[in-house]
TIFI-383461 format. One record per residue (C-alpha): residue in three letters; x, y, z. Coordinates in steps of 0.02 Angstrom, whole numbers, plus 50000, padded with zeros to 5 digits. Each point is the difference from the previous one (the first is absolute). Layout:
BEGIN
(rec ala (X Y Z))
...
***
This chain:
BEGIN
(rec met (51483 47050 52111))
(rec asn (50173 49951 49932))
(rec arg (50152 50113 50011))
(rec phe (49982 50062 49819))
(rec ser (49817 50041 50023))
(rec phe (50039 50090 50162))
(rec leu (50135 50105 49912))
(rec leu (49880 50049 49860))
(rec phe (49870 50047 50128))
(rec gly (50126 50109 50091))
(rec met (50056 50086 49840))
(rec ser (49821 50032 49951))
(rec cys (49964 50081 50167))
(rec leu (50155 50109 49983))
(rec met (49949 50055 49824))
(rec val (49824 50040 50059))
(rec phe (50070 50096 50147))
(rec gln (50118 50099 49890))
(rec gly (49863 50032 49872))
(rec cys (49885 50065 50134))
(rec asn (50134 50122 50057))
(rec lys (50043 50068 49829))
(rec lys (49934 50178 49995))
(rec glu (49927 50084 49847))
(rec arg (50103 50147 49943))
(rec val (49907 50166 49991))
(rec asp (50048 50181 49981))
(rec leu (49949 50062 50172))
(rec val (49941 49930 50166))
(rec val (49922 50120 50124))
(rec his (49986 49930 50175))
(rec his (49961 50045 50181))
(rec ala (49874 50131 49947))
(rec arg (49820 50038 50047))
(rec ile (49924 49988 49828))
(rec tyr (49825 50067 49971))
(rec thr (49952 49902 49845))
(rec val (49833 50091 49976))
(rec asp (49934 49841 49922))
(rec ser (49817 49949 50014))
(rec leu (50026 49941 50180))
(rec phe (50115 50145 50046))
(rec arg (50131 49875 50058))
(rec ile (50161 50052 50086))
(rec gln (50154 49901 49949))
(rec glu (50186 50004 50038))
(rec ala (50098 49966 49841))
(rec val (49991 50002 49810))
(rec ala (50102 49930 49857))
(rec ile (50017 50101 49840))
(rec lys (50056 49946 49828))
(rec asp (49994 50089 49833))
(rec gly (49913 50148 50079))
(rec lys (49855 49901 50075))
(rec phe (49954 49927 50168))
(rec ile (50017 49811 49983))
(rec ala (49968 49954 50182))
(rec val (49930 50085 50155))
(rec gly (50001 49920 50172))
(rec lys (50086 49976 50167))
(rec asn (50187 50026 50023))
(rec asp (50043 49815 50012))
(rec glu (49893 49954 49851))
(rec ile (50082 50127 49885))
(rec thr (50180 49990 50060))
(rec asn (50000 49810 49998))
(rec met (49934 49991 49823))
(rec tyr (50084 50149 49915))
(rec glu (50173 50074 49990))
(rec gly (50013 50176 49934))
(rec lys (50139 50082 49904))
(rec glu (49959 50140 50120))
(rec ala (49915 49997 50169))
(rec leu (49911 50135 50098))
(rec asp (49983 49979 50188))
(rec ala (49861 50119 50048))
(rec his (50036 49983 50187))
(rec gly (49815 49993 50040))
(rec lys (49956 50159 49904))
(rec pro (49835 50009 49904))
(rec ile (49984 49972 49813))
(rec tyr (49848 50049 49896))
(rec pro (49955 49988 49816))
(rec gly (50069 50146 49900))
(rec phe (49891 50152 50026))
(rec tyr (49888 50069 49862))
(rec asp (49949 50179 49972))
(rec ala (49838 49975 49905))
(rec his (49979 50185 49960))
(rec cys (50149 50116 49984))
(rec his (50081 50121 49879))
(rec phe (50176 49938 49972))
(rec phe (50041 50117 49856))
(rec ala (49932 50151 50095))
(rec tyr (50101 49951 50153))
(rec ala (50158 49980 49896))
(rec gln (49979 50168 49915))
(rec gly (49952 50080 50165))
(rec lys (50176 49971 50065))
(rec his (50051 50147 49890))
(rec glu (49857 50114 50053))
(rec val (49967 50120 50142))
(rec asp (49943 49898 50149))
(rec leu (49854 50096 50074))
(rec thr (49937 49866 50119))
(rec gln (49967 50063 50176))
(rec val (50021 50184 49956))
(rec ser (49900 50094 50131))
(rec ser (49960 50161 49907))
(rec glu (49997 50083 49830))
(rec thr (50154 50099 50051))
(rec met (50097 49840 50036))
(rec leu (49943 49930 49832))
(rec val (50075 50147 49906))
(rec glu (50162 49991 50101))
(rec arg (50021 49816 49954))
(rec val (49977 50043 49817))
(rec lys (50131 50137 50012))
(rec ala (50124 49880 50083))
(rec phe (49971 49872 49863))
(rec arg (50030 50130 49866))
(rec gln (50168 50044 50077))
(rec lys (50049 49816 49992))
(rec tyr (49940 49977 49820))
(rec pro (50013 50172 49918))
(rec asn (49996 49937 49821))
(rec asp (49839 49898 50000))
(rec ala (49878 50062 49869))
(rec trp (49854 49969 50117))
(rec ile (49985 49992 50188))
(rec ile (49897 49848 50048))
(rec gly (49945 49957 50176))
(rec his (49877 49889 50092))
(rec gly (49924 49960 50168))
(rec trp (49923 50159 50073))
(rec asp (49840 49983 50101))
(rec gln (49905 50154 50053))
(rec asn (49911 49899 50134))
(rec leu (50162 50007 50100))
(rec trp (49999 50190 49997))
(rec lys (49922 50113 50129))
(rec asn (49867 50074 49884))
(rec lys (49975 49838 49899))
(rec gln (49969 50105 49843))
(rec phe (50069 49967 49827))
(rec pro (50153 50110 49965))
(rec thr (50012 50126 49859))
(rec asn (50146 50027 49881))
(rec asp (50034 50181 50050))
(rec ala (50163 49961 50093))
(rec leu (50056 49878 49864))
(rec asn (49971 50131 49867))
(rec lys (50112 50123 50092))
(rec ala (50137 49872 50032))
(rec phe (49995 49919 49827))
(rec pro (49931 50119 49869))
(rec asp (50091 49917 49855))
(rec val (50013 49815 50049))
(rec pro (49844 49889 49992))
(rec val (49957 49915 50166))
(rec tyr (49886 49850 50022))
(rec leu (49968 49936 50178))
(rec ser (49879 49854 50020))
(rec arg (49899 49971 50158))
(rec val (50033 49845 50106))
(rec asp (49856 49903 49921))
(rec gly (50051 50043 49821))
(rec his (49827 50071 49965))
(rec ala (50041 50186 50015))
(rec ala (50149 50109 49958))
(rec leu (50064 50175 50032))
(rec val (50081 50081 49848))
(rec asn (50072 50172 49973))
(rec gln (49947 50127 49869))
(rec lys (50139 49950 49881))
(rec ala (49936 49820 49997))
(rec leu (49821 50061 49970))
(rec glu (50060 50106 49853))
(rec leu (50100 49858 49921))
(rec ala (49849 49884 50016))
(rec lys (49887 50135 49926))
(rec ile (49875 49987 50142))
(rec ser (49877 50144 49986))
(rec ala (49824 50042 50053))
(rec asp (49936 49928 49836))
(rec val (50062 49823 50040))
(rec lys (49860 49872 50019))
(rec leu (50039 49853 50114))
(rec gln (49912 49832 50026))
(rec gly (50037 49926 50170))
(rec gly (50120 50134 50056))
(rec leu (50014 50176 50066))
(rec ala (50120 50147 49984))
(rec val (49960 50100 50156))
(rec arg (49968 50186 49982))
(rec gln (49970 50134 50131))
(rec gln (49932 50169 49949))
(rec gly (50026 49952 49819))
(rec lys (50185 49957 50024))
(rec phe (50078 49826 49993))
(rec thr (50072 49952 50169))
(rec gly (50116 49869 49927))
(rec ile (49901 49855 50073))
(rec leu (49955 49867 49872))
(rec ile (49890 49851 50047))
(rec asp (49995 49831 49912))
(rec asn (49981 50014 49810))
(rec ala (50056 50182 50002))
(rec met (50172 49937 50053))
(rec asp (50019 49907 49835))
(rec met (50018 50162 49902))
(rec val (50161 50042 50092))
(rec gln (50064 49822 50016))
(rec ala (49988 49982 49811))
(rec ile (50135 50132 49972))
(rec ile (50124 49948 50135))
(rec pro (50150 49922 49912))
(rec asp (50025 49814 50030))
(rec pro (50168 49941 50069))
(rec ser (50112 49907 49879))
(rec glu (49985 49811 49994))
(rec glu (50172 49981 50079))
(rec ser (49959 50122 50139))
(rec leu (49832 49918 50036))
(rec ser (50078 49826 49999))
(rec asn (50127 50054 50130))
(rec met (49861 50075 50105))
(rec leu (49905 49835 49996))
(rec leu (50152 49899 50050))
(rec thr (50032 50116 50146))
(rec ala (49817 49991 50052))
(rec glu (50004 49810 49991))
(rec lys (50132 49997 50137))
(rec asp (49881 50095 50114))
(rec cys (49862 49873 49965))
(rec leu (50111 49850 50033))
(rec ala (50062 50078 50162))
(rec val (49824 49996 50072))
(rec gly (49962 49822 49946))
(rec leu (49902 50032 49841))
(rec thr (50021 49866 49867))
(rec thr (49851 50041 49886))
(rec leu (49928 50169 49951))
(rec ala (49836 50038 49913))
(rec asp (50029 50167 49915))
(rec ala (49828 50077 49995))
(rec gly (49987 50084 49832))
(rec leu (50139 50016 49872))
(rec pro (50006 50064 49821))
(rec met (50057 49872 49872))
(rec lys (50169 50085 49977))
(rec ser (50039 49967 50184))
(rec ile (49949 49819 49982))
(rec glu (50113 49982 49848))
(rec leu (50144 50065 50105))
(rec leu (49961 49870 50134))
(rec lys (50003 49863 49868))
(rec lys (50171 50059 49944))
(rec leu (50071 50008 50177))
(rec tyr (49939 49824 50038))
(rec gln (50066 49932 49835))
(rec glu (50169 50072 50047))
(rec asn (49986 49923 50176))
(rec lys (50021 50170 50082))
(rec leu (49850 49992 50116))
(rec lys (49979 49866 50134))
(rec ile (49830 50046 50071))
(rec asn (49841 49930 49921))
(rec thr (49876 50121 49921))
(rec tyr (49813 49987 49967))
(rec ala (49973 50149 49886))
(rec met (49829 50077 49975))
(rec val (49977 50091 49835))
(rec met (49925 50172 50028))
(rec leu (49846 49989 49892))
(rec asn (50002 50128 49861))
(rec pro (49840 49992 49895))
(rec asp (50098 50044 49843))
(rec gln (50121 49855 50025))
(rec leu (49883 49871 50075))
(rec asp (49968 49903 49839))
(rec glu (50186 49993 49960))
(rec val (50045 49929 50172))
(rec leu (49857 49875 49995))
(rec lys (50060 49941 49829))
(rec lys (50175 49968 50068))
(rec gly (49924 49898 50140))
(rec val (50064 49946 50170))
(rec tyr (50188 49996 50026))
(rec thr (50077 49885 50132))
(rec ser (50180 49955 50038))
(rec lys (50097 49936 50149))
(rec lys (50021 50172 50078))
(rec leu (49872 50113 49914))
(rec asp (49812 49981 49975))
(rec val (49893 50119 49897))
(rec arg (49822 49937 50011))
(rec ser (49901 50141 50078))
(rec phe (49935 50175 49968))
(rec lys (49987 50142 50124))
(rec ile (49864 50133 49995))
(rec val (49994 50148 50119))
(rec ala (49815 50031 50027))
(rec asp (50005 50145 50123))
(rec gly (50120 50108 50100))
(rec ala (50057 49998 50181))
(rec leu (49915 50043 50163))
(rec gly (50135 50122 50055))
(rec ser (49979 50110 49846))
(rec arg (49809 49975 50000))
(rec gly (50005 49917 49831))
(rec ala (49928 49835 50061))
(rec cys (49821 49984 49938))
(rec leu (49874 49989 50142))
(rec leu (49816 49958 50007))
(rec ala (49968 50161 50098))
(rec pro (50102 50162 50012))
(rec tyr (50157 50009 50105))
(rec ala (49971 50048 50181))
(rec asp (50126 50142 49983))
(rec ala (49969 50065 49822))
(rec pro (49855 50026 49880))
(rec thr (50055 49866 49877))
(rec ser (49976 49813 49978))
(rec gly (50160 49974 49900))
(rec phe (49993 49926 49825))
(rec leu (50030 49850 49888))
(rec leu (50150 50017 49886))
(rec gln (49909 49923 49849))
(rec ser (49821 50007 49946))
(rec pro (49898 49847 50053))
(rec gln (49973 49961 49816))
(rec leu (50186 49996 49959))
(rec phe (50039 49899 50156))
(rec asp (49867 49871 49957))
(rec ala (50064 49986 49821))
(rec met (50179 49970 50059))
(rec val (49945 49868 50126))
(rec ala (49897 49912 49868))
(rec lys (50153 49984 49887))
(rec val (50112 49934 50139))
(rec ala (49865 49876 50050))
(rec lys (50015 49916 49830))
(rec ser (50188 49975 50023))
(rec asn (50111 49900 50118))
(rec phe (50058 50157 50089))
(rec gln (49967 50039 50182))
(rec leu (49924 50170 50040))
(rec asn (50055 50101 50152))
(rec val (49908 50162 50038))
(rec his (50048 50138 50121))
(rec ala (49844 50042 50101))
(rec ile (50004 50108 50157))
(rec gly (49829 50079 50026))
(rec asp (49841 49904 50044))
(rec ser (49915 50059 49840))
(rec thr (50147 49939 49895))
(rec asn (50009 49833 50088))
(rec arg (49814 49972 49975))
(rec phe (50012 50046 49816))
(rec val (50154 49891 49968))
(rec leu (49932 49851 50096))
(rec his (49835 50002 49905))
(rec thr (50094 50017 49834))
(rec phe (50114 49855 50045))
(rec arg (49852 49890 50045))
(rec lys (49916 50046 49837))
(rec tyr (50142 49919 49903))
(rec leu (50064 49867 50121))
(rec pro (49913 49831 50012))
(rec lys (49963 49934 50174))
(rec glu (50145 49908 50083))
(rec ser (50114 50081 49872))
(rec asp (50188 49967 50003))
(rec arg (50040 50162 49908))
(rec arg (50065 50073 50164))
(rec trp (49954 50178 49957))
(rec arg (50056 50116 50137))
(rec ile (49939 50157 50087))
(rec glu (50158 50098 50038))
(rec his (49982 50086 50170))
(rec ala (49815 49959 50032))
(rec gln (50016 50141 50125))
(rec ile (49822 50057 50036))
(rec ile (49857 49878 49977))
(rec ala (49816 50037 50033))
(rec pro (49936 49866 50122))
(rec pro (49881 49915 49875))
(rec asp (50140 49984 49872))
(rec phe (50115 49883 50096))
(rec asp (49892 49856 49938))
(rec leu (50046 50045 49820))
(rec phe (50169 49916 50030))
(rec val (49914 49833 50035))
(rec asp (49992 49865 49865))
(rec ala (50086 50100 49863))
(rec gly (50183 49965 50040))
(rec ile (50036 50186 50019))
(rec ile (50158 50033 50102))
(rec pro (50020 50149 50117))
(rec ser (50179 50061 49973))
(rec ile (50033 50103 50156))
(rec gln (50138 50107 50075))
(rec pro (49980 49989 50190))
(rec ser (50109 50150 50040))
(rec his (49878 50112 49905))
(rec ala (49886 49978 50151))
(rec thr (50132 50056 50124))
(rec ser (50060 50143 49889))
(rec asp (49825 50067 49971))
(rec met (49923 49968 50171))
(rec tyr (50036 50173 50071))
(rec trp (49901 50092 49864))
(rec ala (49891 49871 49910))
(rec val (49853 50035 50116))
(rec asp (50008 50184 49947))
(rec arg (49975 49947 49819))
(rec leu (49868 49866 50030))
(rec gly (49911 50038 50162))
(rec lys (49977 49868 50136))
(rec glu (49860 49903 49915))
(rec arg (50099 49955 49843))
(rec met (50154 49949 50100))
(rec ala (49916 49833 50039))
(rec gly (50033 49942 49822))
(rec ala (50173 50078 49984))
(rec tyr (50162 49898 50012))
(rec ala (49891 49851 50048))
(rec tyr (50128 49865 49962))
(rec lys (49927 49864 50110))
(rec gln (49829 50019 49921))
(rec leu (50077 49996 49826))
(rec leu (50091 49840 50046))
(rec gln (49842 49920 50067))
(rec lys (49904 50037 49840))
(rec ala (50136 49971 49869))
(rec gly (50091 49857 50086))
(rec leu (50171 50081 49982))
(rec val (50087 50169 49990))
(rec ala (50162 50041 49908))
(rec phe (50122 50119 50084))
(rec gly (50093 50140 49915))
(rec ser (50075 50163 50059))
(rec asp (49969 50119 49855))
(rec phe (50180 50057 50021))
(rec pro (50063 50133 49979))
(rec val (49834 50065 50067))
(rec glu (50038 49899 50158))
(rec ala (50162 49927 50067))
(rec ile (50078 49858 49902))
(rec asn (50017 49880 50148))
(rec pro (49870 49858 49995))
(rec leu (50014 49976 50188))
(rec tyr (49919 50171 50021))
(rec gln (49848 49932 49908))
(rec phe (50000 49847 50113))
(rec his (50007 50112 50154))
(rec ala (49864 50117 49938))
(rec ala (49885 49855 49958))
(rec val (50019 49915 50169))
(rec ala (50028 50142 50123))
(rec arg (49910 50139 49904))
(rec arg (50131 50120 50066))
(rec asp (50119 50122 49915))
(rec gln (50189 50008 50004))
(rec his (49993 50068 50177))
(rec asn (49890 49855 50055))
(rec leu (49853 50117 50022))
(rec pro (49860 49997 50043))
(rec glu (50034 49875 50138))
(rec glu (49825 49924 49984))
(rec gly (50018 49988 49810))
(rec phe (49897 50082 49864))
(rec gln (49830 49921 49964))
(rec met (50058 49832 50067))
(rec gln (49848 49913 49927))
(rec gly (50095 50012 49836))
(rec ala (50160 49921 50066))
(rec leu (50067 49835 49933))
(rec ser (50085 49859 50094))
(rec arg (50187 49974 49979))
(rec glu (49971 49841 49901))
(rec glu (49881 50093 49883))
(rec ala (50123 50144 49981))
(rec leu (50143 49881 49956))
(rec lys (49889 49917 49870))
(rec gly (49960 50173 49930))
(rec leu (50186 50029 49973))
(rec thr (50031 49828 49925))
(rec ile (49879 49867 49936))
(rec trp (49848 50113 49979))
(rec ala (50102 50131 49909))
(rec ala (50072 49861 49891))
(rec tyr (49824 49941 49961))
(rec ala (49951 50177 49951))
(rec cys (50142 49993 49873))
(rec phe (49962 49823 49938))
(rec lys (50163 49941 50079))
(rec glu (49939 49891 50144))
(rec arg (50057 49838 49916))
(rec glu (50177 50068 49984))
(rec ser (50029 50107 50154))
(rec gly (49918 50077 50153))
(rec ser (50036 49852 50115))
(rec ile (50144 49885 50045))
(rec glu (49948 49834 49924))
(rec thr (50081 49864 49897))
(rec gly (50010 50048 49816))
(rec lys (49981 50187 50026))
(rec thr (50129 50132 49960))
(rec ala (50121 50023 50145))
(rec asp (49961 50181 50042))
(rec phe (50011 50033 50187))
(rec val (50053 50126 50130))
(rec leu (50094 49980 50165))
(rec leu (49953 50124 50137))
(rec asp (50083 50038 50166))
(rec gln (49834 49992 50096))
(rec asp (49843 49895 49984))
(rec ile (49861 50119 49948))
(rec ile (49870 49868 50043))
(rec gln (50052 49998 50183))
(rec ile (50087 50162 50052))
(rec pro (49905 50146 50081))
(rec leu (49910 50110 49876))
(rec asn (50107 50151 50039))
(rec lys (50156 49904 49947))
(rec ile (49942 49953 49825))
(rec arg (50061 50158 49913))
(rec gln (50172 49977 50080))
(rec thr (50021 49827 49921))
(rec lys (50146 49987 49880))
(rec val (50025 49893 49846))
(rec met (50156 49893 50018))
(rec ser (49997 49933 49822))
(rec thr (49888 49989 49848))
(rec trp (50007 49849 49883))
(rec ile (49934 49986 49822))
(rec asp (50007 49838 49901))
(rec gly (50097 49922 50144))
(rec lys (50141 50127 49987))
(rec val (50036 50141 50120))
(rec ala (49944 50163 49919))
(rec trp (50037 50112 50150))
(rec tyr (50073 49978 50173))
(rec arg (50036 50112 50147))
***
């Protein structure tokens, strides 16, 4: 080799060397993390590169830091990172509005309930109505529904509406009954206005609640928008990046569209349209709506009530009352609505608590769904299943959309409602997973706490907020930690038709992720609820940080 050739060779080597060391510029590099990708192999990685709101590379620290240079860098210092958490069944609007209502959660008696309402009235003396939520008579010594006698004395001229924790019963005062024109002549389908000795007690169950709700004034658009923005901060603070709001009227969905168009909301929403038979044709004609942050491609039907208020429809009478509950629509109307949705591109998600309701809904679904369907119709709650009916989830693509903390909230009194024999098919999340192939996690907030880690804990440990019972509740229904994480991420994304865009940390997917201070896959079970979110990221940008 002559001197000139040797020089060219040397320059070539230098250029190659320099080219190999030129890093690609990206928006963010996250490194020195323990990243649970929740991909098909459930791989654990150390670093990611993010550009234009998407993951463009996932791998080991050296691989990512040698290839990419970020405008920003996040050193996780060994802390765990997970895909952004989903809540596959919640009530975002109800939670937002509930922040300006009487909080009746954990009240231990009817007397305490009334005192909370009085304190609220002193704080907001000019409200036209007093609205509250969250009471649960199962926490009281006598476990009996309250009456409105004390409310009538305290508030003779101001209407009061106080919904039960499950949202399927309410206590109202006499003024509210009068304004709603509820009398002994009222005929109700799928609801009950309770009377004792010919007198209304103020307890309304399921469809009876609608008569009062219909006359409660709506907040202004500006007021409701501010409530939603405040509520969003709470969601981001617990690591939620996508919400499935389980049943909204079209006017609420139009407000969401406006807020997203104005770039006011960061969190992603999968909005279910509350199916109104009178508006069904109109919504079907408009068709599916999808955008970067908002999807409207599903209907929600509430088929029965709740177990706590004995509105869930059972195959045999309740163990503690001479009733079997009831369906909220006639079977004929329900079938007709399902038939219409089946001819469209919309998903159908049906609230079903009781074993009778679940059997009826599952058979109706299978009537209209082809085998191996990808319609992804969902049973919301799937709370009590008769043993022969678990097989109805097989081969139809029906998704159980579950709320694991319902099990640990109900476990102290559910056996009173069902008896021991029926408990075998109640809150049976492992069996549902085995038959359906996946389960999607939600919380049903504000019925339950907003924190998705509480759902993770309840699914795995089957214990309440006090980590009781120590042996866990019906542990045959418990899920593994890997399964529970999938329920909060990729399986929930699949239930919302979003698994190609989010739900896992993979190249090409939206960079939604959450950084925690403890590894929920490894720490002791009794430490899970103490885990804190350090930061929440949406589209590769920090949406919330501690």
